N, C-alpha and C positions, 0 to 999 in steps of 0.2 A: 721178256718174261718179267714181272713185277715181283715185289717183296712185301709183305705184311708182317708187322712186329704187331703182338697182340701184348697189351703192357696195361692192362685195366684192372678193375679189382680195388677193394679196401686193404687187402692185404691183413686181413683180421688176426691170422694166427702169427703174426709177426709182431703184433701191438708189445709194449710201446715203442717199438722202433718204427714202425709207422705212421706214429703219431704227429711225425712232423714232414714226411716227405713220403711219395710211393715208393713201395718195396721195389721194384726193378733198380732205383738209383740208388740202393743201399751196396756197399762194397762187396766184391767178390774177388779178394786178395788184394790187387792192385788197381783194379778198374771197376768203375760202377756196373752193375750188373747187367745193363742195359746194352752194353757193349758187345758183350759177347753174342746175342742172336744178332744185332748188326753186321757185326765183323763176319759172320759164319755166311749171310747172304753176300757181302760184299766179295768175300773171298769164291763163290758161286757163280760170281761175273753179273750179279745183280746191280744195277747203278740206279733203279728209282724203289723207293721203299715208302711205305704208309705207316706210320706208329698211330697204332690205336691204343687211346687212353682215355681215364676218367679220375673223377673224384675230385678232391680239392687243391690236389699238386700238381696236376695236368702243367700247368706252367713252368712247374722246374724243369722238365723236360728241353723246352725251348731253351731256358737259361744254357742249359747242358750241353744240347746236341746242335744249337741253331740252326743251320738249311743242311747239315750235314757233311758240311763241305772238307771235316777234317778225316773222313772216312772216304773220300772220293767219290761221293754221288752226286748225280746231276741236280737233285732236290731230295731232302726228306719232306715228307706232306704228312700232315697230323688230322688226324678223328678223334672226337670226344663222345665216348661212350655212359649215357645218362645210367644208373643204376649199375646194378650187377645182373645182367640178363644172360650170362654165359657166352664160352668161346663161340660159339655160331653167331650169336646175337651182336657180338663184336664185328665177326668178321663181315657182317650185313654192311657195316659203314665203308666197307671198300669196293662195294662194285663199283661205283663210278670210276675211282681211280684205276683198277684193275682194267677196264674198260676191254672188254672181252679178249685180252689174253690170258695165258696160265699164269698162274700164281703160287709163289713158296709161302707159304704161312707158318710161322714160327712164334713159340709163346716166348715173352720177355724174360720168362725168371729159367728158360731150359739152357743148359750149358753140357758141351760136348768136347770128349777129348781129342777128336780128329775131324777133319772138314766133312761137312755134308755135300761138298761139292760134288762127289763119285756120282752120289745118289741124283743131285739136280741133273745133273749131265743124263742120267738113264732117262728123267723124266723129259727133258727134252726131246729125247729121241723116240718115246711111246708118242704112239699114235694119238692116242686120247685118253682120257680119264683120270683115276688118281691115284697118288702113289703115297706110302705112309713110311715111319722109321720104325722097327721095333727093336726092342731090348730085353734079355731074358734078365730077371729081377728074381730075388727072393722074396718079396712082398709084393706081389702082384694084387692084391686085393684094393691096393691104393689106386690103382689106375683102370685106365679103360686095359680090357686084356683082349688080346687076339686068338682065336681058334683057329687053328691050322689044321689044313687038310690037304694030302697030296700035291703040296708046295704053295697052296693057295689060301689067304683068308677068306674066311666062310662065315665067319659074323666076329663082331666085337661086342662085348659086353661091360658094361660102365660101374666099376668098383665092384666086382662080383664078389659074393660071400664064399662061392665055392670056383675058384678060378678054373677054365677049362685048359689053360698053359699057362708058363710062367713067363710069356712076352706079352711085356708092356707096349703099348703105343706111346711112343716119346712125340714130345709137341711140336712136332713138325707134320706139315700136311700140304703136298701138292695137289693143287687142282686144274683142271681147265673150267671151260665156261659155264658147264652143265652145273655147277655148285651154286650159281646164283636161282636157278629154278630150284633147288633142292632147299635154300634155307627159306626160300618163300614160302614152303610149306610145313615148315616144322611145328610144332606145339612143344609148349613147356613139360618139362620132365616134372617128376614128382618134388624137385629140387626148384623147382618154376625157373628153369634156367633151358635155353635152346642148346642141344646138347652136340656136340662134334662129334660124337660117336655115331649119332643119329644121320648125319651128313655122311660118315664112313660107310655106315651099311647101307645107304641108299646105292652107294659106287658098288659095292657089294652085291647088292642085287641086281645091277646090270652086268655082273661081270667084269668090270673097270677098274677095278681097285689092286695095286700093286705093290709089293712092299721089299724092304732091303731090312737086314740086320745090321744094327750099329755094333762096329766093331771100337774097344776100347770103353772108356767108362762114359756113363751119360748120368745126369742128374739133374733134378729141379733144384730149386732155391727157395722156396714157399713155405717151409717150416723153421723152426731154428735146428733143428737136427740137419735138415737137408741145408740149408745155408752155411752150417759149420763144414760139413761133409764138400760142399762146393768150394768153398775156401780152402780147406788144407788138399783136396784134389788139383786145384789149380795151382796152388804154391807148389805142391810136389813137382808139378810138369814144368815149373817154370825152374824151378831149380836143377832139375836133370836136365834141361834144355841149356843153361849156364855152365853146367859143368862137361859136357859136350863141346862147348866152344873151345 
């Protein structure tokens, strides 16, 4: 199984912090933001990862991460996304790297309290299809929102005005090889992006998408508010762990 970390975009919501580097290299407590998703994949037993980035500061990732040896990776691969075509557009760049295997995709600004490894293991045992992680949130209109019925996801809406549930789709997506057929058929949304929500809905249409509910906290770190929240949550977690030692 391969891992893909998506860390592109211009990070305009974090300007002027992103005037000098990519947002995924900003600190979250005691580590660069990008460390957290990479470590999640490593903890789930994944040893081959591709980092998809873009913009003027893509080289900063190479300076920091080098070949991934500090994480115990066999090799860290890199791909460059031109412009801002959306999550699904960035994922397309990983097709040759994944090479027909299953993949776990994680957004570079997503931080979880607990390991995603148990969900990844369930996906390994899953016969085929896709798997996503959901989290109940107070502000679902900010995210892709899952509609649940009889224990299944029956649809996902991207940033709905009137959400059909409080369950946000977090930035972890697990796919089999069918994903590459789907991304080739996508059309740009009203935001002129290829939406990962459309990929997930294609799996739903096949009856091939499963899910887990995230335990513990989860946050992105793409705005000043969520970046501050991520720092505070990780700091509290570190301090709690130190107190137990």
